DOTI-366362 format. One record per residue (C-alpha): residue number from 1; x, y, z. Coordinates in steps of 0.02 Angstrom, whole numbers, padded with zeros to 5 digits. Layout:
DOTI-366362
[NUM, [X, Y, Z]]
...
***
This chain:
DOTI-366362
[1, [-00908, 00116, -00159]]
[2, [-00892, 00217, 00000]]
[3, [-00765, 00366, 00006]]
[4, [-00657, 00347, 00166]]
[5, [-00678, 00468, 00297]]
[6, [-00608, 00448, 00467]]
[7, [-00776, 00526, 00545]]
[8, [-00830, 00315, 00559]]
[9, [-00697, 00222, 00590]]
[10, [-00729, 00030, 00533]]
[11, [-00716, -00121, 00661]]
[12, [-00626, -00232, 00572]]
[13, [-00693, -00379, 00490]]
[14, [-00658, -00526, 00386]]
[15, [-00611, -00519, 00210]]
[16, [-00688, -00388, 00084]]
[17, [-00817, -00455, -00045]]
[18, [-00689, -00434, -00168]]
[19, [-00563, -00551, -00061]]
[20, [-00700, -00695, -00025]]
[21, [-00748, -00686, -00213]]
[22, [-00582, -00719, -00297]]
[23, [-00548, -00831, -00166]]
[24, [-00713, -00938, -00228]]
[25, [-00663, -00928, -00401]]
[26, [-00494, -00994, -00365]]
[27, [-00520, -01179, -00366]]
[28, [-00408, -01269, -00231]]
[29, [-00320, -01099, -00202]]
[30, [-00264, -01120, -00009]]
[31, [-00264, -00973, 00111]]
[32, [-00178, -00952, 00271]]
[33, [-00273, -00885, 00421]]
[34, [-00111, -00810, 00474]]
[35, [-00110, -00671, 00345]]
[36, [-00303, -00615, 00389]]
[37, [-00280, -00594, 00577]]
[38, [-00126, -00494, 00550]]
[39, [-00230, -00373, 00423]]
[40, [-00385, -00379, 00553]]
[41, [-00266, -00347, 00698]]
[42, [-00177, -00200, 00615]]
[43, [-00322, -00110, 00557]]
[44, [-00405, -00120, 00736]]
[45, [-00245, -00058, 00820]]
[46, [-00249, 00096, 00684]]
[47, [-00436, 00133, 00722]]
[48, [-00368, 00125, 00895]]
[49, [-00267, 00271, 00866]]
[50, [-00404, 00356, 00776]]
[51, [-00340, 00315, 00588]]
[52, [-00467, 00222, 00467]]
[53, [-00349, 00087, 00381]]
[54, [-00376, -00030, 00239]]
[55, [-00268, -00171, 00183]]
[56, [-00258, -00303, 00043]]
[57, [-00122, -00426, 00004]]
[58, [-00121, -00542, -00136]]
[59, [-00025, -00673, -00198]]
[60, [00125, -00624, -00315]]
[61, [00152, -00784, -00407]]
[62, [-00063, -00824, -00428]]
[63, [-00132, -00649, -00413]]
[64, [-00260, -00746, -00270]]
[65, [-00308, -00620, -00149]]
[66, [-00240, -00694, 00022]]
[67, [-00327, -00550, 00133]]
[68, [-00412, -00396, 00131]]
[69, [-00503, -00269, 00256]]
[70, [-00605, -00128, 00206]]
[71, [-00508, -00176, 00031]]
[72, [-00657, -00076, -00051]]
[73, [-00660, 00079, 00023]]
[74, [-00616, 00224, -00074]]
[75, [-00461, 00330, -00038]]
[76, [-00393, 00512, -00102]]
[77, [-00229, 00426, -00213]]
[78, [-00099, 00569, -00160]]
[79, [00081, 00516, -00265]]
[80, [00008, 00339, -00273]]
[81, [-00081, 00408, -00433]]
[82, [00112, 00422, -00499]]
[83, [00123, 00236, -00518]]
[84, [-00028, 00262, -00656]]
[85, [00061, 00391, -00743]]
[86, [00215, 00266, -00772]]
[87, [00100, 00122, -00819]]
[88, [00007, 00240, -00944]]
[89, [00164, 00319, -01028]]
[90, [00255, 00154, -01035]]
[91, [00093, 00084, -01108]]
[92, [00078, 00218, -01242]]
[93, [00263, 00174, -01305]]
[94, [00239, 00010, -01306]]
[95, [00376, -00012, -01166]]
[96, [00482, 00062, -01274]]
[97, [00505, 00237, -01213]]
[98, [00687, 00346, -01247]]
[99, [00804, 00349, -01117]]
[100, [00789, 00521, -01054]]
[101, [00585, 00474, -01024]]
[102, [00628, 00322, -00941]]
[103, [00759, 00398, -00822]]
[104, [00598, 00568, -00809]]
[105, [00490, 00408, -00744]]
[106, [00609, 00319, -00633]]
[107, [00658, 00483, -00553]]
[108, [00479, 00520, -00497]]
[109, [00449, 00362, -00421]]
[110, [00593, 00351, -00323]]
[111, [00591, 00520, -00248]]
[112, [00397, 00556, -00260]]
[113, [00433, 00705, -00376]]
[114, [00284, 00815, -00397]]
[115, [00347, 00925, -00540]]
[116, [00373, 00788, -00634]]
[117, [00217, 00711, -00602]]
[118, [00132, 00890, -00655]]
[119, [00234, 00904, -00809]]
[120, [00171, 00735, -00851]]
[121, [-00032, 00739, -00795]]
[122, [-00183, 00731, -00889]]
[123, [-00350, 00668, -00843]]
[124, [-00340, 00527, -00975]]
[125, [-00222, 00429, -00860]]
[126, [-00297, 00358, -00717]]
[127, [-00461, 00294, -00832]]
[128, [-00343, 00209, -00981]]
[129, [-00241, 00134, -00842]]
[130, [-00398, 00065, -00735]]
[131, [-00470, -00016, -00896]]
[132, [-00309, -00090, -00957]]
[133, [-00285, -00164, -00777]]
[134, [-00472, -00210, -00733]]
[135, [-00481, -00085, -00593]]
[136, [-00665, -00065, -00564]]
[137, [-00670, 00057, -00416]]
[138, [-00499, 00167, -00467]]
[139, [-00577, 00339, -00538]]
[140, [-00531, 00522, -00565]]
[141, [-00601, 00603, -00421]]
[142, [-00733, 00754, -00390]]
[143, [-00566, 00886, -00387]]
[144, [-00477, 00798, -00499]]
[145, [-00446, 00936, -00649]]
[146, [-00325, 00937, -00800]]
[147, [-00215, 01038, -00674]]
[148, [-00233, 00959, -00522]]
[149, [-00193, 00768, -00486]]
[150, [-00194, 00680, -00323]]
[151, [-00381, 00692, -00291]]
[152, [-00418, 00531, -00385]]
[153, [-00489, 00400, -00295]]
[154, [-00420, 00208, -00246]]
[155, [-00460, 00058, -00146]]
[156, [-00328, -00073, -00073]]
[157, [-00400, -00195, -00178]]
[158, [-00376, -00128, -00335]]
[159, [-00213, -00045, -00287]]
[160, [-00155, -00249, -00247]]
[161, [-00231, -00300, -00409]]
[162, [-00141, -00169, -00505]]
[163, [00031, -00227, -00433]]
[164, [00006, -00385, -00484]]
[165, [-00058, -00351, -00662]]
[166, [00089, -00220, -00699]]
[167, [00208, -00366, -00634]]
[168, [00159, -00474, -00791]]
[169, [00138, -00324, -00913]]
[170, [00314, -00332, -00998]]
[171, [00282, -00148, -01062]]
[172, [00301, -00074, -00873]]
[173, [00368, -00203, -00765]]
[174, [00524, -00178, -00788]]
[175, [00554, 00001, -00758]]
[176, [00421, 00025, -00636]]
[177, [00468, -00116, -00517]]
[178, [00659, -00072, -00526]]
[179, [00615, 00116, -00472]]
[180, [00499, 00045, -00313]]
[181, [00630, -00071, -00257]]
[182, [00754, 00080, -00250]]
[183, [00637, 00204, -00173]]
[184, [00714, 00332, -00083]]
[185, [00708, 00362, 00122]]
[186, [00651, 00543, 00089]]
[187, [00541, 00617, -00054]]
[188, [00610, 00762, -00156]]
[189, [00511, 00877, -00032]]
[190, [00595, 00795, 00117]]
[191, [00451, 00704, 00176]]
[192, [00497, 00550, 00267]]
[193, [00463, 00399, 00152]]
[194, [00530, 00271, 00270]]
[195, [00383, 00198, 00332]]
[196, [00246, 00054, 00269]]
[197, [00320, -00074, 00144]]
[198, [00471, 00027, 00109]]
[199, [00518, 00000, 00299]]
[200, [00548, -00185, 00266]]
[201, [00707, -00291, 00223]]
[202, [00720, -00432, 00109]]
[203, [00645, -00428, -00068]]
[204, [00531, -00278, -00070]]
[205, [00482, -00116, -00156]]
[206, [00362, 00017, -00125]]
[207, [00286, 00175, -00171]]
[208, [00204, 00298, -00028]]
[209, [00078, 00434, -00051]]
[210, [00038, 00568, 00076]]
[211, [-00050, 00729, 00103]]
[212, [00065, 00887, 00097]]
[213, [00091, 00950, 00282]]
[214, [-00043, 01077, 00328]]
[215, [-00135, 01051, 00173]]
[216, [-00287, 00975, 00242]]
[217, [-00374, 00941, 00382]]
[218, [-00411, 00762, 00328]]
[219, [-00256, 00668, 00298]]
[220, [-00199, 00527, 00189]]
[221, [-00039, 00418, 00226]]
[222, [-00026, 00261, 00090]]
[223, [00100, 00120, 00058]]
[224, [00096, -00010, -00085]]
[225, [00234, -00144, -00137]]
[226, [00257, -00314, -00119]]
[227, [00364, -00461, -00004]]
[228, [00447, -00591, -00060]]
[229, [00280, -00675, -00082]]
[230, [00142, -00543, -00074]]
[231, [00088, -00384, -00154]]
[232, [00005, -00270, -00006]]
[233, [-00084, -00108, -00002]]
[234, [-00103, -00032, 00153]]
[235, [-00213, 00133, 00137]]
[236, [-00245, 00274, 00273]]
[237, [-00350, 00411, 00323]]
[238, [-00380, 00515, 00493]]
[239, [-00413, 00675, 00533]]
[240, [-00358, 00678, 00715]]
[241, [-00202, 00572, 00717]]
[242, [-00020, 00647, 00687]]
[243, [00080, 00603, 00539]]
[244, [00222, 00500, 00645]]
[245, [00049, 00399, 00714]]
[246, [00002, 00363, 00554]]
[247, [00181, 00317, 00472]]
[248, [00204, 00199, 00620]]
[249, [00045, 00113, 00607]]
[250, [00069, 00095, 00425]]
[251, [00245, 00012, 00476]]
[252, [00163, -00119, 00589]]
[253, [00056, -00165, 00464]]
[254, [00177, -00201, 00344]]
[255, [00282, -00298, 00469]]
[256, [00134, -00393, 00526]]
[257, [00100, -00461, 00352]]
[258, [00295, -00505, 00329]]
[259, [00291, -00596, 00502]]
[260, [00123, -00691, 00464]]
[261, [00220, -00745, 00282]]
[262, [00369, -00777, 00367]]
[263, [00355, -00830, 00545]]
[264, [00531, -00870, 00577]]
[265, [00607, -00701, 00518]]
[266, [00546, -00515, 00612]]
[267, [00568, -00371, 00481]]
[268, [00651, -00204, 00555]]
[269, [00672, -00032, 00460]]
[270, [00839, -00009, 00384]]
[271, [00778, 00144, 00271]]
[272, [00774, 00130, 00081]]
[273, [00785, -00028, -00014]]
[274, [00910, -00029, -00128]]
[275, [00848, -00160, -00230]]
[276, [00808, -00352, -00184]]
[277, [00918, -00415, -00040]]
[278, [00925, -00578, 00055]]
[279, [00846, -00564, 00229]]
[280, [00968, -00534, 00367]]
[281, [00962, -00633, 00562]]
[282, [00845, -00528, 00667]]
[283, [00917, -00512, 00852]]
[284, [00796, -00582, 00991]]
[285, [00760, -00412, 01062]]
[286, [00703, -00359, 00901]]
[287, [00584, -00522, 00870]]
[288, [00516, -00496, 01019]]
[289, [00468, -00298, 00994]]
[290, [00391, -00346, 00839]]
[291, [00287, -00507, 00918]]
[292, [00232, -00392, 01051]]
[293, [00176, -00257, 00916]]
[294, [00066, -00392, 00846]]
[295, [00002, -00460, 01020]]
[296, [-00074, -00272, 01050]]
[297, [-00164, -00275, 00880]]
[298, [-00234, -00434, 00893]]
[299, [-00285, -00382, 01081]]
[300, [-00351, -00204, 00995]]
[301, [-00434, -00319, 00880]]
[302, [-00513, -00438, 01005]]
[303, [-00587, -00271, 01112]]
[304, [-00660, -00184, 00963]]
[305, [-00758, -00350, 00931]]
[306, [-00813, -00401, 01089]]
[307, [-00814, -00209, 01176]]
[308, [-00725, -00280, 01321]]
[309, [-00549, -00235, 01387]]
[310, [-00422, -00349, 01329]]
[311, [-00265, -00375, 01431]]
[312, [-00136, -00495, 01375]]
***
């Protein structure tokens, strides 16, 4: 496996080996090319902004991978590891946590509370959850210690798989999916969480991860979650891009997947998800803006492949 580095940005390619192998194993599975094109275009557009982005999309109903680009690249987990912490403690309790602990875990996910994670952290969490859900490329990182979390290594493919497996786990899904569906617009530290999967409307949930501002030269901005039809993982790293641009590219990727899933609608950001709600009608101007973002992403992808300027 390759630890993601912004030093060498990958050109978007067809679905990664994990997706291809899983599709082949899923007898009779039908996969739309629209989702893969949306993923490839988003990855190329992010690369044009100096951001390495990996995306995996997996069917919520069947667990079949739908699209993936850079899905086997390893990234530093940051607060995405909090999902594993919830799964670990839920599993330890057989899904029968006392009310206080359940509320503590729920609060940690909704507000991405670092103090709670620190109080619960131990180095068995990630290996235990990775084994439970078959996450072959998820592990503690070289800098992970008993007192220092967030350095764990994850991939987009494994994150999408985790979300699917977790959703079918009766000991974990009720609490964790409810918390993700109610992610706050800002983290407890004031960081803007209204990006990526958390910027969508309709049936969705999310968990965000980010590098603390000013703490490292190489920044991670991640968003994982779901739409009505798919589980989606969007992982990003960069050394020369700002937080706002990284959040915007994460949101553009999430919206592109949603548009590919349901071409008749175009999602817009409304802040925090207060739980599953019905998609609302979208004004024509907003619809045009989203398709303009998609057009630019596809143009960047074609340009990256051919080395020629593309103007549509």
